[in-house]
C-alpha positions, -999 to 999 in steps of 0.1 A, spaced: 98 -707 483 117 -687 455 102 -688 420 119 -679 389 98 -675 355 121 -673 317 100 -662 289 113 -676 257 125 -713 259 147 -710 229 185 -715 229 190 -688 256 160 -694 274 169 -731 283 207 -724 296 200 -699 318 165 -716 332 195 -745 335 214 -725 357 188 -704 378 175 -741 387 204 -744 408 198 -712 430 160 -710 433 134 -738 440 111 -733 410 118 -727 376 93 -723 348 99 -714 311 72 -700 291 76 -710 252 53 -698 226 51 -725 203 59 -767 211 89 -782 206 98 -812 181 97 -845 193 134 -849 176 162 -822 165 133 -808 139 119 -774 127 106 -754 157 86 -724 148 93 -686 157 127 -696 143 134 -686 106 177 -682 111 178 -717 122 178 -730 84 213 -714 80 249 -719 94 250 -723 133 287 -730 147 298 -728 185 332 -717 188 362 -722 208 349 -700 239 313 -712 238 319 -746 230 338 -743 266 313 -729 283 289 -753 271 309 -781 295 305 -758 321 271 -755 321 263 -790 310 291 -815 310 295 -839 281 272 -823 259 302 -813 234 308 -850 228 270 -860 229 264 -832 199 300 -852 185 282 -888 188 246 -872 169 271 -862 137 285 -826 153 320 -819 135 349 -804 151 371 -780 129 406 -762 140 407 -730 129 429 -730 108 443 -768 109 409 -784 100 396 -753 77 399 -740 45 398 -704 44 404 -677 20 409 -642 32 404 -611 13 445 -614 3 454 -655 4 446 -686 19 458 -693 57 484 -720 57 472 -752 85 484 -741 120 472 -754 151 461 -724 177 435 -736 198 407 -726 183 378 -745 170 345 -744 159 312 -769 163 289 -775 132 255 -789 133 224 -775 126 210 -755 146 176 -778 151 204 -804 163 226 -779 184 185 -771 205 175 -806 206 205 -821 226 216 -792 247 170 -789 256 170 -829 262 202 -822 285 187 -789 304 152 -805 311 162 -841 319 168 -838 354 130 -819 359 140 -791 378 127 -774 351 93 -771 342 80 -756 301 47 -743 298 41 -746 258 18 -728 235 16 -697 261 24 -661 247 38 -633 271 11 -607 276 31 -582 300 48 -577 334 35 -578 366 52 -554 387 60 -513 396 88 -494 381 114 -502 414 102 -540 413 92 -568 388 69 -593 406 56 -619 376 43 -620 344 11 -621 322 3 -650 298 -20 -661 277 -25 -702 274 -42 -719 234 -73 -705 246 -65 -667 253 -70 -669 294 -51 -648 309 -28 -658 340 -4 -642 367 25 -662 376 43 -649 404 78 -651 406 106 -635 424 131 -635 394 115 -627 357 140 -637 326 133 -617 291 152 -646 267 127 -638 238 154 -628 216 159 -601 188 116 -592 187 117 -588 228 93 -569 234 106 -562 273 109 -519 264 73 -521 262 64 -543 287 85 -521 314 73 -489 301 38 -504 311 42 -507 347 62 -474 346 98 -485 339 124 -466 326 130 -464 287 160 -483 271 183 -467 253 194 -494 217 215 -490 191 217 -499 156 242 -509 135 235 -525 104 262 -529 72 232 -544 51 247 -579 56 226 -604 35 225 -640 28 218 -671 14 217 -708 22 212 -742 12 216 -777 22 233 -806 4 238 -840 9 277 -848 7 291 -873 -15 302 -905 0 336 -900 0 336 -863 14 308 -866 36 331 -871 75 367 -860 59 358 -820 44 376 -791 63 348 -763 71 350 -740 42 354 -701 43 359 -680 14 358 -637 28 343 -615 1 370 -589 -15 358 -554 -29 362 -552 -66 364 -524 -84 345 -504 -57 320 -531 -52 311 -554 -25 323 -592 -28 305 -624 -25 317 -647 6 309 -680 11 311 -712 35 304 -745 34 304 -764 71 299 -802 77 266 -812 94 250 -842 111 236 -870 88 263 -869 58 249 -833 48 269 -797 43 252 -763 49 261 -739 22 262 -699 28 265 -670 4 268 -637 18 265 -603 3 256 -569 12 228 -544 -1 245 -541 -27 252 -573 -40 227 -593 -21 232 -632 -28 209 -653 -55 176 -667 -35 170 -684 -70 185 -714 -81 204 -709 -110 215 -673 -94 226 -691 -68 250 -719 -85 260 -690 -108 271 -668 -80 287 -698 -63 307 -698 -95 318 -665 -96 337 -669 -63 374 -660 -58 385 -697 -60 366 -730 -79 368 -751 -48 332 -741 -35 314 -748 -72 333 -779 -82 321 -791 -42 286 -783 -45 289 -799 -82 297 -830 -68 269 -828 -42 227 -831 -45 212 -803 -32 183 -805 -3 155 -783 -8 154 -750 -19 178 -716 -15 165 -698 19 175 -658 21 180 -640 54 183 -600 57 176 -599 91 215 -592 104 215 -564 119 236 -557 151 216 -546 178 221 -535 215 200 -524 246 216 -514 273 194 -524 301 224 -519 321 226 -482 325 189 -477 333 174 -477 371 161 -509 363 136 -528 387 147 -555 410 139 -589 399 138 -586 364 170 -599 337 173 -598 302 195 -620 283 208 -633 247 196 -619 218 171 -597 234 199 -579 252 229 -580 224 219 -595 190 251 -594 164 255 -599 128 254 -638 126 277 -634 100 302 -637 134 287 -671 147 285 -653 185 253 -654 195 251 -693 205 285 -685 221 275 -657 239 242 -668 255 261 -700 269 287 -676 285 260 -652 298 244 -685 314 281 -691 328 282 -654 345 245 -658 355 252 -691 374 285 -677 389 271 -644 400 242 -660 418 265 -683 435 281 -647 448 253 -626 452 226 -650 460 190 -654 442 180 -621 458 154 -598 439 178 -566 445 208 -584 432 196 -584 393 205 -546 384 243 -557 390 235 -591 374 225 -573 345 251 -553 341 282 -582 342 256 -600 321 260 -570 294 296 -571 299 299 -609 284 281 -594 256 307 -568 253 336 -579 234 314 -599 208 296 -563 197 326 -546 196 340 -567 174 309 -571 152 298 -534 152 339 -521 146 339 -541 110 302 -536 102 304 -497 105 328 -498 80 310 -520 59 277 -494 65 296 -463 62 314 -470 33 289 -498 16 317 -520 5 345 -498 -10 377 -485 8 404 -458 1 435 -471 -22 454 -463 12 430 -479 32 432 -510 15 467 -511 9 473 -509 50 444 -535 52 458 -561 27 494 -556 46 478 -564 81 463 -590 67 491 -606 52 512 -605 82 490 -624 99 490 -650 71 529 -656 74 529 -652 112 521 -681 138 520 -655 165 490 -636 148 471 -659 131 471 -680 167 458 -641 183 430 -637 152 416 -670 153 414 -671 190 401 -635 190 375 -643 169 365 -671 187 358 -652 220 385 -674 239 398 -634 257 366 -640 275 378 -664 293 414 -670 289 436 -637 281 459 -650 250 493 -626 253 501 -605 225 539 -600 211 553 -564 228 558 -552 189 517 -562 177 506 -543 204 525 -513 203 514 -511 160 492 -535 153 482 -523 115 520 -518 111 536 -551 123 546 -572 93 550 -614 106 581 -626 120 580 -646 90 565 -620 65 576 -628 29 591 -661 33 564 -676 18 548 -674 -12 509 -669 -15 488 -706 -17 473 -708 -50 443 -731 -47 455 -764 -55 482 -757 -29 456 -746 0 434 -776 -10 467 -803 -7 471 -795 29 441 -816 37 443 -854 31 405 -864 25 402 -833 1 430 -835 -21 424 -866 -27 389 -856 -41 405 -830 -57 430 -842 -77 415 -873 -90 414 -869 -126 431 -837 -127 463 -840 -153 477 -806 -146 470 -781 -112 439 -756 -116 443 -718 -122 442 -696 -93 419 -678 -107 433 -649 -91 425 -653 -57 455 -641 -44 459 -607 -69 471 -573 -58 455 -544 -68 
């Protein structure tokens, strides 16, 4: 009888346990906390109070792992929004026009996401869960992991023998220490920290806008050598919105109520502050600062057979890119595929580790390429660099082809389906103007909002004239 033990019963752990149950006889999840009965707060997950979305490739992977789950999420209040056909987005250089690209996001609270996925993944009883159980260390040696030592609520230690042990304990993983304790190799690690910071608050949506609001995103734009603030408003279940302000070390978003509201009013467009003014705040403002990108290169060392690391324990990117849950789902698909091909043998896991690491590499590159610039420049860029970036950004705003390429890339679609790149764009992506560049003037806030019927009616109700643009499209 083949056995697998998964360390960590969070999002990544439950998913990998589900796919393991298709290939081994017995799967046990070791979870340090206790699951809530419904979609409620789970201890040890501070980031869950902030915005979480599935992007296109992650949503497609969810259907591969747990068919029907996306429909179940939507039925319980999650929202699907196209990008940018279902999203009101102000980039650093202007508003996006609505355009169907095939890219989308699914937004709801992290609590609902975890609850629905956990419920469906564990429904058939093929995976058992040991709650309130702490991992003490691994069993084995430098060439083979054969189990794990755990401690229950009373502190008594117990050894769980297994053919496969998977670490899915997240950003705070201690797998490197556990391996060192049994004579395993050291693990190379890379950290890229841009100093990104954000603050979040939940709101009750006004009745007329609860269901119809697009996803709203205001990207930061540096001004006078200082980084700017960004913001997102996503609809979630129970007629609520989750609103997040983003900033950096040099301009961390406030955590007090007045400062939070004033910061929203200072954004480059008034739309966010107006929306929040019409909504009812629920609870206080919650900060989050642990946004560093962290990658542990387990695939580079002579790892012991029988051990695998997945999820944020392997690669954790800045949450602002909204990739974490989707990469976990793509990794689960990879584990399922590779175990079917190689068999669930301990000796197959080092190669499986390399395959899982490759799944996460695209997200890592996307996040760190941008965050290295932020970290090095502290939010500022040279005049020449700003002009170059602005030219590229404006080309995307006016080119449907480049817009499609951008949003599919941001939602990890290339991980599943390669997107054709126009020959000229591939040859000179930093210089190419869009095919219709300059043919459409930049949109004002009023014009951008007017693209969305439900929002348009609310925005213009009682207004006698268009609102000022607040220089959201201003060139420097």
